[in-house]
N, C-alpha and C positions, 0 to 999 in steps of 0.2 A: 458416495460418489465415486464415479469412475475409476478404475484401477489403473487404465492405461487411456490417454486421452486420444489415440489413435483408433480407439474402438468406436469413436463417433465418426459421423459423414460429412457434416457440414460446420463449416469453419467460417468465421470473421476475423480478419486481421486489420488491427487498428493502428497506423502509423507505418509509413513507408521509409523507415531508416534502415541500416544495416540490419538489423533485427528482424524487422517486419517483412522486408524481402524475403530473408533466409528462411523464416518461418512460412510463408505463403509458398516459395518453392518447395520445401520440404515436404508440406501438405500436398501438393500437386503430384509430385512423385510417387506419393502414396496412393494416388488415385482419389483424393479427396475433392468435395466440393468446395471452392475456396472464393470468399468475396474479400478482396482487400480494398482499404480505402485510407483517405489522410485528408485533413482539412485545409491541407494547401491545393492550391490550382494544378491543373493538367500541367500548364506550362512550367510550373515550378518544380512538377514532379517529371518532366521528361525523362532525366537520366534513370531514376528510379524504376519508372515503367517500363524503360527499356531493358531492364535486367529480370523482369518479372517472366515466369513461365506463362507460355502462352495459354496455358490451360486457365490460369487464373482470371478471374473477373474481377474488374476493378472500378473504384469510383473516386472521384476527386472532391474538394470541398466540403467533406463530411466524415463523420466516422458513422459507416452504415454498418447496421447489424444483420438485415435481412432475416433469413429463416434459420440462422445460426445456431447451432448446439451448444458452441463454444466460442468465445471471443479470445483471440490472443492479442493482449495488448501492448503497446509499445513501452519501454520505461521512461519515456518522455511525458507520457501522461499521468496525472497524479490521481491517487487513489481516492480523494475526495470529490473529482469531477461528478456533476450530474448525469452524464452519459453512462458512466461505469455503474452508479446505483441503479441507474434505471435498466441497465442489463441484467444485474443481480435480482432486482424486483419481479424480473420477466422469469426468473428462473434459471439463467443462462450464466453457468461459470465462466469469470475473468481469470485468464491465466497468462503466465509469463513464457516468452519464447525459450526461457531456459527450462521450463518444465515441459514443454514439448520437446525440447531435445532431449530430455534426459529419458522420456518416455519412449524417444526413436532408436536409443542407444541401447548396445550389449555391453558397452567397455566398463571398467571401474572409475569411479568419479571421486575425484577430491576437489575440494571448492574452498575459497578464502575469500571473506568478506571483512568490512572492517571500514574506520572511517579514512586512516592513513596506512599508506604503506602496501596496500594490497596489490598494486601492479608489480613492484619490485618483488615482493614476496612470492608473488603467482609465478613470475617468471624465472625466480630461482628455483622454486620447487619444482617448476619443468625442466630446467637445466639439470637438477639433481636427479630427477627421475630419469632421463636421457642418459645422464652419465653411467647408469645402471645398465644400460644396453635395452631397456624396455623399451616398446612401443609407446610413444607418449605426443598428444596434441595439448597445446595451451592456446586457450581460446576464452570467449566470454566478454565481459567487460573491458577486458584488456584490448580488443579491437577487433578480433574475428568472432562473427557471430556462431554460436554453437550449433546452431542448425545447419551451418555450412558445411560442417565438418564430422559431426559425430556418426554419420553412418559408415564414415571409412575406416572407424578405427574398431580394431578386433576385440572379442570377448577377453582377451589378456592383456589389453593396452591399457593406458592409462590417460583420461582426459583430466588436465589441470585446468578447471575452472576459476576464473575471478567473476564474483557475481556482487552487486550492489543491492542497496535497500531497495532502490528504485525498481529492481527485479525481483527481490523476494517478498514482497509483499502479496505478490499474486502467483508465487509457486504454492504448490499442494502435494505434489509429487517426489520433490526433490530430496531422496534418501541417499546422501552419499556417503562413501566408505569413510571417509575423513573430511571433518568440517573444522576450519580454522577462522578464528575471529581475530585480527590483528589489535585492534584497540575499537572502543566506542568512544567519541567524542562529540562535541556540539557541533553539527553542520547539516546542510542541506533543509534548514527551515524554511526556505521559499519553495520547498517540495512537499514536506509533510506539514501538517498543521501545527504540531510542535515537538519537541524532543521525546516526548512521552510516546509518540508514534514511531520515530526512528529506531530507537533503541530496538523495541521489539521487532522491528523488520528484520534489523541484522539478526537477532537472538533466533529468528525462523529457521535459519540454516541448521542449527543444532537441532532445534525442537522436531523438524521434518525427519529426522534419523530414527527417531521411535525408539530411543533407547539402545539403537544398537551401533557398530562401529567406534569411530574413534574422534577425540573432540581435541582440537589444538587452542587453548586459552593462555592467555597473557597472565604470568603469574603477578605483575605488578598492578592487577585490577581483580581483586577478591570480588567486588560487586559483581562482576559478569557470571562468574561461576555460581554466586550467591542468587542471582536473579534466574539462573538456569537449573536451579536446585528442582529434581523430579523430573528433568527433562535431560539429564547429561546421560550419555552412552556408558558402557563399560569401562573403556577406557580413556583416560582424561591425561593430556600431556600439558604441561606448563612450560612455557619459554618466559626468558628473561635476559637482560644485561645489567652488568655490574652488581649483580646480587644473586643469591644461590634460590631459586624457587623452592618450596615445598611440593611434597606429592611424591608417589613411587615411580612415575615417569617425568622427565624434565628434560628440556636441551637449553641451554643456556650459555652466556660468554660470561667469566668471572671479571674482577676487577682489574688483572691483568691482560684480558683481550683474548683469553685461551677460550675456546669453544669446547663445553664439557657437555656429558650426558649421564643422565640416570636411568635405568631402564630395568623394572623388576628386580631390586635389590643389587645390582651390577652398576657401576661407575666407570669412566673413562674420558679421554681427552679425543676430539675428533678434529680440532682446527687450533694449530700451536699459536698463533699471533696475528689477530685479525687486523692490527694497527700496520702490520709489516707487510702481511701475505694477500690481504684483500684490498682490491681496487675501490671499494666503496667508503663513503667518509661517513663519520658520526656514530652515535651510540644506538641511534634510530635503526641504522642499517644493522648493527647486529642484532638488534630485534627481529628485523626483516630475516636476517638469515638463520637466526635460531627458530624462528617459527618456520620456515622452508625446509630446514632440515628434520624437524619434527614431522611434518607432512610426507616428505620425501620417504623417509625411513619407515613411516608407519604401511607403506604400500612397498617395501621391498629393498630400496636403495640403502647401501651400507653405508657407514660412517665415512669410508674412504672416498666413496662416490660423491657423498655431500661435500666433503672438502675438497676434491677437483673440481668441481664445478664452481665453487665459490672462488677458488683461487683464479679461475679463467673466466669469472663473469666480469662484466663491465656494466658501469653505470649506466642506467637507461635515461633517455634524453628528458632534460627538464626535471631531474630529480636529483638536487645537488651534483649536478654534473659540470666539471670544471671545463671552462670554455676557453681559456687564454689567460695570457700574462703581458700586460705592458708596462713597461718601465718599473718593473718590480712589485707592481700591483697585479693581485690575482683575482680573477673573475668567475664566479660560479652560480650557474642557473638552476634555480629550484622554483621555477616556474610554475610547477605542479602543486605548489605548497598554497593551496586555495582556502585555506582556513586557519586559525591562530595556533591551534594545535599542531599541526603539520608544518607549519612555519617555524615554532619553536624547536620542535624535534629536530630541525636540520642545523639551524643556528647556534644550537647548544653545542654542537660538535666542531665547530668553526673555533680557530683560535684569533685572538685581539693581534693588531688590531682590527676592528670591524666596521664596515660600512654597509648599511642595509638599503636597499630600493624596496618599498611595500607600497600597497594600496592597490585600488582595484574597485570593482562594484562592491556597494555597502549593501550586505545580506542581513543586516540587523544583528550579527553575533555578536557575544560579549567579549571585548578586546581587552577588558581592565588589566588580566594578569599578562597578556603579550606585551602589552605596553611598557608594564613595570619591567619585565626582564629586558626588554629589548631596550628600553632607555639606560637600563644597568650596564649593558654589555657592549652596545654600540657607541662608536665615537660621533657617529651622524646617521642620520636616517632621513632619506630623501623620499617623499611621498609623491603618488602620481593617483590619477583617477578620481572618481566623484567622492571616495571616502575621504580625500586626502586631509580635508579641514577637520572632521571627526576624531582622526588618528594623531593628527598634529595636537589637538586639545590634550588628547589622553597622554601623549608622549611627553609633552612639556610639563603637566602636571607632575610627571615623576622625575623632572629634570633632565629629560633627554633633549639633545642637540638637532634641529629639525630644520631641514629646508625642502621646498616644494618645487616640482618640476611638471610642464605641461605634457611631457611625453617620455617614452622610455630612451629615446635617443638622446633627450637633453638630459635625463637622471644620469645616463653613464657617464657623459662629458663632465656634468658637475662631481659626480663620485671621484671621476679620476683626478679632476681640478684638485679636490680637496683630500685626497689619499696620499700617504706617503709610501715608499719603497717597503715591501713587507705585510702591506694590509691586504685584506680579503674583503672586495665586494661581492656580494650576495643578493642577487634578485630574489627576494622571498616575500611574495605579495602579501600572503595571509588573507586574501580576497580572491573570489572568482575574476575572470578577465572580461566578462560581456558588457562592460561599461566602454571600452576602447578595442576589444579584439574579439574575434569570432571564437577564439578557444585557449586555453592557456598554451597550448603549443605555438600558436601564432604569437603570443606574446613573448614566450621564450625563445623563438627564432628572430623576433625583432632586437630582444636582448643581443642575442649573439651576433647579430649583424652590425650593431652599434659597437660592440667590442672589436669586431674586425675592422670597423672603420678607425679606431684608433690605432690600431696596430698598423695599419697602411699610410697612416699621416705622415 
């Protein structure tokens, strides 16, 4: 296989979202022959086509391969699509924009993947590296396409990349210095054929290291390290919260909320009290912070740098984000919790009395454990979206109190009416947003607007 994709001359780019446009433009800057295409019409692609380099040829209404030697595929295209199988059958490699960016870069790379927490962990790791005074760029699945920024980072700089399973399955060269997996939980079964395909796509981040560098893995899930046996690099760092992980290298929060480290036979404290000195909520954010600190320290950030960045870090939008108080009732936006595992991770850290707003698109995921836990902890669950009837049956089977609403706005009004002072109302959907909204961000903004409406009454 080619050692660097940029040794090739002719490329097809399928899908003209952020990453596709960025990949096509990087290739054009390198003097490559590029055919970019998208199944959408030219009218629908007007904005994207306006951002393409003039040297890029394009077609609308299809995924065109032309005489390409390499296809760069959008993360929105599923690995099981016939057009991808056809390209491979012709001997044409199908690669990710992430892979192309890696080959175009001379910087040090660290990358974070996982089902939950990867955006917060990536942002925190970037902040910790920046706190060390080192040149650092945060990009990838977090929002900025890697191909847009990698050429600007020097050989001594650090690229902190968030990568998803949708990108990793088509990576071949991505041998990062430090690879972190936050967790593996059931999700994205509407993209991969089944969970047996999804997990290995995440593991690919470590496997591609080829036994070199550092892997940061959850101490609470031995299955991940067991599954990766034979592929692990020389240094493995465990992270955890509420308990002490095993291994020679570990970063964790103990039962008192102190950040601790174990590094090659030495031990110490790096953060005094998460509950008092960090703005983030919940045990799941202790896990995110421990993982981020392990990543940042592996590329030279001191423990003091990591602690300072954590103290100054603010919750990201739509991730257990406090959005307001109305008549003693507190509102928290966790719209990014698009699966059951992410929802529970946030809710477990919220004190009672608890009112939950949940629901959205039914992805066919198993919600039994979610329903049991939420029914036990929440005084009321208000359900929205196409899944609300299935969720209601599961919650009521476990003794939960349920109501339904036709919209987020109605759900917020109902939650306020049924809450008492001191209650926490959490938008924690456990589902994707696409039945009612264009994204989890749009759903979260709708929730915030509804809360502001209560404040302005």
